[in-house]
C-alpha positions, 0 to 999 in steps of 0.5 A, a space after each residue: 554510495 549510502 542510501 539515505 532513510 527517513 524514519 516515520 514512527 510515533 514511538 521513540 523507542 522504535 525510531 532509535 532501535 531502527 536507526 540502529 539497526 538500519 546503519 549497522 554497516 553490512 560487508 559488501 553492501 550498501 551503507 544505510 544513513 538515516 538523515 531524519 526521523 519523524 513522528 506522523 504523517 505530516 511531520 513526515 511530509 514537512 520533512 520530506 521538503 527539506 531532506 529527500 531521503 531515498 527510502 522512507 520506511 514507514 508505520 502505518 497506525 500513525 497519528 493525525 495521518 496514517 501512514 497509506 495515506 502518508 505514502 500516497 502523498 509521498 508518491 505524489 510529491 516524489 514518485 522515485 522516493 520508496 517507500 517500505 512499510 513497517 508494521 504489525 498489521 497482517 491482514 488483507 485489509 492493510 495489505 492492499 491499502 498499502 500496495 494500492 497507495 503506492 508502497 514498495 516494499 512491506 515488512 512486519 516489526 517482528 522481520 530480522 534487522 537483516 532482513 528489514 536492511 534487506 527490503 530497503 536495498 532491494 526497494 532502493 534497487 527498483 525492486 519491490 519487497 514483501 514479507 515472505 509471510 505477506 508474500 505467501 498470504 498475497 499470493 494465497 488470496 490471489 490464487 482463492 480469487 482467481 479460482 473463484 472466478 467464473 469462466 466468462 470472467 476469467 476470458 474477461 480478464 484480457 486487456 480489452 474487456 478489462 478496459 471495457 468493464 471499468 469504462 462502464 462504472 459512474 463517476 461515484 462508483 468509481 469512488 466509491 471503488 477507490 475507497 475499497 482499494 484502500 481498505 475501507 469498509 461500508 461504513 467509512 465510505 459512507 461517512 467519506 462521501 457522506 452517504 448512507 451506508 445503504 447506498 454504498 451497498 447499492 454502489 457495490 453491488 452495480 460495481 460487482 456486477 458490471 466488473 463480474 466478479 463476487 466480492 469487493 477484494 476481487 473487485 479491490 484486485 481488479 481495479 489494481 490489475 487494470 491501474 485505475 488507481 495508479 499514484 
């Protein structure tokens, strides 16, 4: 059986190159068939209506609707469609935002064609896939966050206490926390919710106090660990 793929990238040369790489036949492995391409997030959502691919290979920096928001909408439409982010972004903001949106894989554009094919096959088989460089970065960040938590915060990470912490948040604080897990800055959150930056900072302070964490990254990690914003 072949794995059907939709490529989403705003650069034609990238779309053409990806099609060639993905459709290269590898003996002993499932074949990959590119059944369509899209130039932006809106185009991708339209193509999904008729193509129904197994896997979407998605750039983050798309016009009109970025790859993170597109991924969230793809998963809302059909959670069985797998999404592999293929991007040059390697910072924590984009990584956390993509994974929180439901991405099943995260690859850097400098990855080899063989690794990209392996990532597509891995997510199709139900496994998550992270570029080795991203995996090391994510692990390092997670370990740093864990070490930064004091003893009482570590004890509170069990399911019962974690749920209690989350339930203590107000609806507005939940709105702010969701946007934090999407990777937005305080300024971007303020614009999105039509608030002042100072008001957003106050909400963030209350969120960190209630979740018993010391920074916004730890707050995002805790929210995702508790499955608060699962797609």
